[in-house]
VMD Tcl script that builds the backbone (N, CA, C; Angstrom):
set m [mol new atoms 345]
animate dup $m
set s [atomselect $m all]
$s set {name element resname resid chain x y z} {
  {N N MET 1 A -2.414 -57.608 55.860}
  {CA C MET 1 A -1.103 -57.219 55.391}
  {C C MET 1 A -0.098 -58.492 55.405}
  {N N LYS 2 A 0.475 -58.889 54.285}
  {CA C LYS 2 A 1.303 -60.124 54.386}
  {C C LYS 2 A 2.510 -59.846 55.176}
  {N N ARG 3 A 2.968 -60.652 55.876}
  {CA C ARG 3 A 4.363 -60.696 56.485}
  {C C ARG 3 A 5.685 -61.000 55.505}
  {N N MET 4 A 6.928 -60.789 56.251}
  {CA C MET 4 A 7.926 -61.000 55.404}
  {C C MET 4 A 7.969 -62.549 55.357}
  {N N LYS 5 A 8.716 -62.806 53.937}
  {CA C LYS 5 A 8.752 -64.385 53.630}
  {C C LYS 5 A 9.970 -64.927 53.385}
  {N N SER 6 A 10.532 -65.604 53.318}
  {CA C SER 6 A 12.087 -66.323 53.041}
  {C C SER 6 A 12.225 -66.295 51.597}
  {N N ALA 7 A 13.549 -65.388 51.541}
  {CA C ALA 7 A 13.904 -65.102 50.177}
  {C C ALA 7 A 15.171 -66.090 49.991}
  {N N ALA 8 A 15.213 -67.380 50.408}
  {CA C ALA 8 A 16.423 -67.837 50.170}
  {C C ALA 8 A 16.484 -68.304 48.723}
  {N N ARG 9 A 15.337 -68.064 47.488}
  {CA C ARG 9 A 15.355 -68.531 46.388}
  {C C ARG 9 A 15.646 -67.312 45.437}
  {N N TYR 10 A 16.208 -65.990 46.053}
  {CA C TYR 10 A 16.612 -64.689 45.111}
  {C C TYR 10 A 17.842 -64.425 45.786}
  {N N ALA 11 A 18.675 -63.754 45.055}
  {CA C ALA 11 A 19.904 -63.239 45.068}
  {C C ALA 11 A 20.305 -61.600 44.832}
  {N N LEU 12 A 21.119 -61.149 45.389}
  {CA C LEU 12 A 21.595 -59.599 44.896}
  {C C LEU 12 A 23.129 -59.965 44.210}
  {N N VAL 13 A 23.164 -59.516 43.188}
  {CA C VAL 13 A 24.238 -59.504 42.382}
  {C C VAL 13 A 24.580 -58.384 41.983}
  {N N LEU 14 A 26.248 -57.938 42.470}
  {CA C LEU 14 A 26.890 -56.795 42.373}
  {C C LEU 14 A 27.803 -56.893 41.232}
  {N N VAL 15 A 27.714 -56.033 40.416}
  {CA C VAL 15 A 28.487 -55.799 39.211}
  {C C VAL 15 A 29.272 -54.435 38.916}
  {N N THR 16 A 30.415 -53.931 38.968}
  {CA C THR 16 A 30.734 -52.616 38.406}
  {C C THR 16 A 31.319 -52.456 37.382}
  {N N ALA 17 A 30.981 -51.320 36.794}
  {CA C ALA 17 A 30.969 -50.956 35.362}
  {C C ALA 17 A 31.730 -49.807 35.132}
  {N N PRO 18 A 32.827 -49.425 34.167}
  {CA C PRO 18 A 33.625 -48.347 33.913}
  {C C PRO 18 A 32.411 -46.890 33.935}
  {N N ASP 19 A 31.532 -47.127 33.335}
  {CA C ASP 19 A 30.634 -45.711 33.163}
  {C C ASP 19 A 29.183 -46.325 33.065}
  {N N LEU 20 A 28.486 -45.386 33.216}
  {CA C LEU 20 A 26.872 -45.496 33.011}
  {C C LEU 20 A 26.705 -46.155 31.403}
  {N N LYS 21 A 27.355 -45.716 30.379}
  {CA C LYS 21 A 26.737 -46.205 29.386}
  {C C LYS 21 A 26.455 -47.787 29.237}
  {N N THR 22 A 27.903 -48.150 29.854}
  {CA C THR 22 A 28.293 -49.685 30.074}
  {C C THR 22 A 27.254 -50.321 30.734}
  {N N ALA 23 A 27.027 -49.560 32.000}
  {CA C ALA 23 A 26.137 -50.119 33.049}
  {C C ALA 23 A 24.548 -50.185 32.692}
  {N N ARG 24 A 24.365 -49.379 31.890}
  {CA C ARG 24 A 22.931 -49.348 31.128}
  {C C ARG 24 A 22.874 -50.092 30.260}
  {N N LYS 25 A 23.764 -50.606 29.300}
  {CA C LYS 25 A 24.062 -51.614 28.240}
  {C C LYS 25 A 23.780 -53.104 28.928}
  {N N LEU 26 A 24.700 -53.143 30.047}
  {CA C LEU 26 A 24.344 -54.491 30.844}
  {C C LEU 26 A 23.138 -54.825 31.413}
  {N N ALA 27 A 22.343 -53.718 31.935}
  {CA C ALA 27 A 21.084 -53.721 32.592}
  {C C ALA 27 A 20.088 -54.180 31.696}
  {N N GLN 28 A 19.989 -53.499 30.617}
  {CA C GLN 28 A 19.033 -53.732 29.514}
  {C C GLN 28 A 19.347 -54.881 29.005}
  {N N SER 29 A 20.446 -55.665 28.764}
  {CA C SER 29 A 20.498 -56.932 28.434}
  {C C SER 29 A 20.267 -57.869 29.260}
  {N N ALA 30 A 20.600 -57.943 30.313}
  {CA C ALA 30 A 19.900 -58.903 31.708}
  {C C ALA 30 A 18.536 -58.428 31.646}
  {N N LEU 31 A 17.911 -57.636 31.547}
  {CA C LEU 31 A 16.404 -57.526 31.924}
  {C C LEU 31 A 15.796 -58.072 30.559}
  {N N THR 32 A 16.258 -57.735 29.271}
  {CA C THR 32 A 15.662 -58.461 27.790}
  {C C THR 32 A 15.463 -59.839 28.295}
  {N N ALA 33 A 16.411 -60.424 28.473}
  {CA C ALA 33 A 16.769 -61.792 28.572}
  {C C ALA 33 A 16.038 -62.524 30.046}
  {N N ARG 34 A 15.068 -61.584 30.394}
  {CA C ARG 34 A 14.268 -61.938 31.939}
  {C C ARG 34 A 15.497 -62.545 32.984}
  {N N LEU 35 A 16.885 -62.085 32.984}
  {CA C LEU 35 A 17.819 -62.745 34.097}
  {C C LEU 35 A 17.675 -61.997 35.163}
  {N N ILE 36 A 17.056 -60.631 35.125}
  {CA C ILE 36 A 16.971 -59.983 36.455}
  {C C ILE 36 A 15.542 -59.275 36.382}
  {N N ALA 37 A 15.074 -59.016 37.890}
  {CA C ALA 37 A 13.926 -58.258 37.861}
  {C C ALA 37 A 14.059 -56.523 37.760}
  {N N CYS 38 A 15.398 -56.435 38.434}
  {CA C CYS 38 A 15.833 -55.096 38.592}
  {C C CYS 38 A 17.092 -54.632 38.668}
  {N N ALA 39 A 17.520 -53.747 38.170}
  {CA C ALA 39 A 18.816 -53.306 38.288}
  {C C ALA 39 A 19.085 -51.713 38.699}
  {N N ASN 40 A 19.777 -51.617 39.786}
  {CA C ASN 40 A 20.017 -50.408 40.334}
  {C C ASN 40 A 21.360 -49.876 39.814}
  {N N LEU 41 A 21.381 -48.728 39.525}
  {CA C LEU 41 A 22.799 -48.053 38.827}
  {C C LEU 41 A 23.144 -47.056 39.804}
  {N N VAL 42 A 24.502 -47.247 40.443}
  {CA C VAL 42 A 24.703 -46.411 41.318}
  {C C VAL 42 A 26.177 -45.808 40.723}
  {N N PRO 43 A 25.878 -44.479 40.124}
  {CA C PRO 43 A 27.288 -43.818 39.478}
  {C C PRO 43 A 28.371 -43.245 40.895}
  {N N LYS 44 A 29.174 -42.877 40.099}
  {CA C LYS 44 A 30.016 -42.211 40.970}
  {C C LYS 44 A 30.894 -42.628 42.044}
  {N N VAL 45 A 30.845 -44.356 42.273}
  {CA C VAL 45 A 31.638 -45.074 42.860}
  {C C VAL 45 A 32.983 -45.039 42.921}
  {N N GLU 46 A 33.849 -44.479 44.167}
  {CA C GLU 46 A 35.400 -44.509 43.810}
  {C C GLU 46 A 35.640 -45.953 44.144}
  {N N SER 47 A 36.657 -46.688 43.546}
  {CA C SER 47 A 36.951 -47.972 43.500}
  {C C SER 47 A 38.293 -48.054 43.876}
  {N N HIS 48 A 38.965 -48.674 45.158}
  {CA C HIS 48 A 40.361 -48.851 45.283}
  {C C HIS 48 A 40.369 -50.389 45.513}
  {N N TYR 49 A 41.407 -50.616 44.475}
  {CA C TYR 49 A 41.404 -52.536 44.525}
  {C C TYR 49 A 43.107 -52.554 44.102}
  {N N TRP 50 A 43.371 -54.017 44.209}
  {CA C TRP 50 A 44.653 -54.696 43.700}
  {C C TRP 50 A 44.275 -55.144 42.481}
  {N N TRP 51 A 45.290 -54.918 41.749}
  {CA C TRP 51 A 45.412 -54.996 40.190}
  {C C TRP 51 A 46.842 -55.410 39.510}
  {N N GLN 52 A 47.043 -56.189 39.151}
  {CA C GLN 52 A 48.499 -56.905 38.726}
  {C C GLN 52 A 49.595 -56.320 39.660}
  {N N GLY 53 A 49.261 -56.719 40.787}
  {CA C GLY 53 A 50.475 -56.466 41.802}
  {C C GLY 53 A 50.582 -54.745 42.497}
  {N N LYS 54 A 49.448 -53.944 42.008}
  {CA C LYS 54 A 49.581 -52.811 42.970}
  {C C LYS 54 A 48.495 -52.305 42.814}
  {N N ILE 55 A 48.217 -51.258 44.010}
  {CA C ILE 55 A 46.892 -50.709 43.853}
  {C C ILE 55 A 46.693 -49.571 43.008}
  {N N GLU 56 A 45.501 -49.879 42.596}
  {CA C GLU 56 A 44.888 -48.930 41.669}
  {C C GLU 56 A 43.626 -48.122 42.203}
  {N N THR 57 A 42.986 -47.297 41.557}
  {CA C THR 57 A 41.831 -46.629 41.999}
  {C C THR 57 A 41.001 -46.237 40.708}
  {N N GLY 58 A 39.996 -45.695 40.751}
  {CA C GLY 58 A 38.894 -45.666 39.693}
  {C C GLY 58 A 37.779 -45.218 39.814}
  {N N LYS 59 A 37.079 -44.421 38.685}
  {CA C LYS 59 A 35.674 -44.432 39.072}
  {C C LYS 59 A 34.848 -45.169 38.388}
  {N N GLU 60 A 33.806 -46.052 39.139}
  {CA C GLU 60 A 32.983 -46.672 38.354}
  {C C GLU 60 A 31.425 -46.468 38.423}
  {N N VAL 61 A 30.407 -47.407 38.004}
  {CA C VAL 61 A 29.185 -47.611 38.498}
  {C C VAL 61 A 28.964 -48.825 38.941}
  {N N LEU 62 A 28.144 -48.774 40.210}
  {CA C LEU 62 A 27.634 -50.037 40.935}
  {C C LEU 62 A 26.501 -50.404 40.224}
  {N N LEU 63 A 26.208 -51.603 39.999}
  {CA C LEU 63 A 25.185 -52.072 39.519}
  {C C LEU 63 A 24.830 -53.295 40.736}
  {N N VAL 64 A 23.513 -53.100 41.002}
  {CA C VAL 64 A 22.965 -53.951 42.103}
  {C C VAL 64 A 21.602 -54.672 41.410}
  {N N LEU 65 A 21.923 -55.756 41.106}
  {CA C LEU 65 A 20.816 -56.680 40.160}
  {C C LEU 65 A 20.103 -57.566 41.237}
  {N N LYS 66 A 18.864 -57.518 40.917}
  {CA C LYS 66 A 17.752 -58.476 41.928}
  {C C LYS 66 A 17.555 -59.665 41.008}
  {N N THR 67 A 17.403 -60.906 41.365}
  {CA C THR 67 A 17.404 -61.930 40.763}
  {C C THR 67 A 16.927 -63.389 41.619}
  {N N ALA 68 A 16.601 -64.269 40.459}
  {CA C ALA 68 A 16.246 -65.724 41.503}
  {C C ALA 68 A 17.624 -66.159 41.362}
  {N N ARG 69 A 17.783 -66.946 42.148}
  {CA C ARG 69 A 19.210 -68.142 42.105}
  {C C ARG 69 A 19.286 -68.698 40.947}
  {N N THR 70 A 17.864 -69.442 40.493}
  {CA C THR 70 A 18.209 -70.140 39.168}
  {C C THR 70 A 18.621 -69.465 37.777}
  {N N LYS 71 A 18.608 -67.957 37.842}
  {CA C LYS 71 A 18.986 -67.226 37.026}
  {C C LYS 71 A 20.791 -66.876 36.982}
  {N N LEU 72 A 20.913 -67.457 38.331}
  {CA C LEU 72 A 22.564 -66.816 38.437}
  {C C LEU 72 A 23.555 -67.324 37.087}
  {N N GLY 73 A 23.350 -68.431 36.909}
  {CA C GLY 73 A 24.529 -69.112 35.863}
  {C C GLY 73 A 24.231 -68.306 34.728}
  {N N ALA 74 A 22.811 -68.296 34.056}
  {CA C ALA 74 A 22.968 -67.665 32.865}
  {C C ALA 74 A 23.069 -65.950 33.041}
  {N N LEU 75 A 23.195 -65.239 34.064}
  {CA C LEU 75 A 23.604 -64.090 34.367}
  {C C LEU 75 A 24.654 -63.779 34.242}
  {N N GLU 76 A 25.872 -64.771 34.996}
  {CA C GLU 76 A 26.925 -64.545 35.154}
  {C C GLU 76 A 27.436 -64.684 33.386}
  {N N LYS 77 A 26.919 -65.910 32.645}
  {CA C LYS 77 A 27.513 -66.021 31.407}
  {C C LYS 77 A 27.352 -64.556 30.774}
  {N N LEU 78 A 26.057 -63.881 30.422}
  {CA C LEU 78 A 25.928 -62.658 29.993}
  {C C LEU 78 A 26.783 -61.493 30.607}
  {N N ILE 79 A 26.891 -61.344 31.827}
  {CA C ILE 79 A 27.978 -60.680 32.254}
  {C C ILE 79 A 29.298 -60.564 31.740}
  {N N LEU 80 A 29.745 -61.864 31.869}
  {CA C LEU 80 A 31.043 -62.044 31.358}
  {C C LEU 80 A 31.544 -61.581 29.871}
  {N N ALA 81 A 30.082 -62.108 29.195}
  {CA C ALA 81 A 30.473 -62.072 27.474}
  {C C ALA 81 A 30.419 -60.679 27.364}
  {N N GLU 82 A 29.741 -59.465 27.976}
  {CA C GLU 82 A 29.244 -58.237 27.491}
  {C C GLU 82 A 30.213 -57.231 28.248}
  {N N HIS 83 A 30.828 -57.771 29.125}
  {CA C HIS 83 A 31.290 -56.997 30.147}
  {C C HIS 83 A 32.680 -56.327 29.527}
  {N N PRO 84 A 33.025 -55.196 29.380}
  {CA C PRO 84 A 34.748 -54.847 28.926}
  {C C PRO 84 A 35.812 -55.327 29.541}
  {N N TYR 85 A 35.616 -55.549 31.089}
  {CA C TYR 85 A 36.807 -55.673 31.828}
  {C C TYR 85 A 37.544 -57.215 31.512}
  {N N THR 86 A 38.422 -57.294 31.828}
  {CA C THR 86 A 39.232 -58.471 31.514}
  {C C THR 86 A 38.591 -59.426 32.735}
  {N N THR 87 A 38.717 -59.076 34.092}
  {CA C THR 87 A 37.911 -59.659 34.972}
  {C C THR 87 A 36.797 -58.958 35.878}
  {N N PRO 88 A 35.944 -58.899 35.388}
  {CA C PRO 88 A 34.527 -58.224 35.995}
  {C C PRO 88 A 34.382 -58.857 36.993}
  {N N GLU 89 A 33.549 -57.579 38.207}
  {CA C GLU 89 A 33.031 -57.942 39.257}
  {C C GLU 89 A 31.692 -58.914 39.294}
  {N N PHE 90 A 31.589 -60.234 39.717}
  {CA C PHE 90 A 30.243 -60.804 39.750}
  {C C PHE 90 A 30.150 -61.566 41.138}
  {N N VAL 91 A 29.582 -60.544 41.891}
  {CA C VAL 91 A 29.484 -61.477 43.456}
  {C C VAL 91 A 28.116 -61.434 43.694}
  {N N VAL 92 A 27.959 -62.764 44.226}
  {CA C VAL 92 A 26.226 -63.005 44.516}
  {C C VAL 92 A 26.047 -62.510 46.090}
  {N N LEU 93 A 24.999 -61.854 46.590}
  {CA C LEU 93 A 24.624 -61.897 48.061}
  {C C LEU 93 A 23.371 -62.681 48.009}
  {N N PRO 94 A 23.519 -63.688 48.797}
  {CA C PRO 94 A 21.976 -64.271 49.325}
  {C C PRO 94 A 20.956 -63.566 50.047}
  {N N LEU 95 A 19.882 -63.643 49.788}
  {CA C LEU 95 A 18.616 -62.885 50.436}
  {C C LEU 95 A 18.311 -63.478 51.640}
  {N N ALA 96 A 18.218 -63.157 52.518}
  {CA C ALA 96 A 17.110 -63.865 53.969}
  {C C ALA 96 A 15.675 -63.927 53.858}
  {N N ALA 97 A 15.242 -62.525 53.720}
  {CA C ALA 97 A 14.157 -62.341 53.824}
  {C C ALA 97 A 13.657 -61.167 52.965}
  {N N GLY 98 A 12.178 -60.971 52.713}
  {CA C GLY 98 A 11.886 -59.835 51.902}
  {C C GLY 98 A 10.319 -59.705 52.059}
  {N N SER 99 A 9.800 -58.779 51.389}
  {CA C SER 99 A 8.332 -58.514 51.609}
  {C C SER 99 A 7.699 -59.684 50.489}
  {N N ALA 100 A 6.440 -59.933 50.979}
  {CA C ALA 100 A 5.901 -60.967 50.219}
  {C C ALA 100 A 5.410 -60.371 48.856}
  {N N ARG 101 A 5.170 -59.045 48.998}
  {CA C ARG 101 A 4.686 -58.515 47.696}
  {C C ARG 101 A 5.541 -58.352 46.903}
  {N N TYR 102 A 6.802 -57.876 47.177}
  {CA C TYR 102 A 8.157 -57.598 46.435}
  {C C TYR 102 A 8.740 -58.949 45.865}
  {N N LEU 103 A 8.737 -59.936 46.678}
  {CA C LEU 103 A 9.428 -61.127 46.138}
  {C C LEU 103 A 8.345 -61.710 45.072}
  {N N ASP 104 A 7.291 -61.952 45.258}
  {CA C ASP 104 A 6.293 -62.433 44.380}
  {C C ASP 104 A 6.405 -61.673 42.790}
  {N N TRP 105 A 6.726 -59.886 42.945}
  {CA C TRP 105 A 6.829 -59.443 41.952}
  {C C TRP 105 A 8.379 -59.919 41.305}
  {N N LEU 106 A 9.204 -60.063 42.053}
  {CA C LEU 106 A 10.573 -60.339 41.520}
  {C C LEU 106 A 10.318 -61.326 40.686}
  {N N GLN 107 A 10.129 -62.710 41.320}
  {CA C GLN 107 A 9.745 -64.071 40.662}
  {C C GLN 107 A 8.798 -64.196 39.469}
  {N N ALA 108 A 7.983 -63.362 39.221}
  {CA C ALA 108 A 7.277 -62.976 37.960}
  {C C ALA 108 A 7.959 -62.275 37.046}
  {N N SER 109 A 8.854 -61.234 37.574}
  {CA C SER 109 A 9.456 -60.698 36.611}
  {C C SER 109 A 10.411 -61.168 35.719}
  {N N VAL 110 A 11.108 -62.264 36.253}
  {CA C VAL 110 A 12.118 -63.132 35.721}
  {C C VAL 110 A 11.628 -64.624 34.729}
  {N N LYS 111 A 10.412 -64.744 35.275}
  {CA C LYS 111 A 9.754 -65.986 34.343}
  {C C LYS 111 A 9.846 -65.292 32.946}
  {N N VAL 112 A 9.857 -66.290 31.902}
  {CA C VAL 112 A 9.498 -66.485 30.367}
  {C C VAL 112 A 8.195 -66.169 30.308}
  {N N SER 113 A 7.583 -64.970 29.538}
  {CA C SER 113 A 6.301 -65.305 29.414}
  {C C SER 113 A 5.936 -66.058 28.304}
  {N N LYS 114 A 4.867 -66.739 28.448}
  {CA C LYS 114 A 4.344 -67.551 26.923}
  {C C LYS 114 A 3.565 -66.878 26.474}
  {N N SER 115 A 4.034 -66.226 25.381}
  {CA C SER 115 A 3.215 -65.172 24.466}
  {C C SER 115 A 2.832 -66.093 23.094}
}
mol reanalyze $m
mol bondsrecalc $m
mol representation Tube
mol addrep $m
């Protein structure tokens, strides 16, 4: 059995969207472009935040995107271009470690295949 290995080359990206339709569109665009290996969509997130000088609340969908750090620039560009919010969330969390099999799959999934 393989042991955990360093995941310093990978990251999780958090993005919120106004609804499932938008979240699915963003996930599909990022997957099609091979910028992420996986997107988890977490519906019914209740957000509380400062916006234009006052506290706002709203229901959103949280996207948890798994990617290689080398894809972060292109992923941010895609999210900013396709997202309906003026200031969409794009927060990168570095990974410390993960199972070798999963990280190998993640790396293979974001590589552009030569067909």
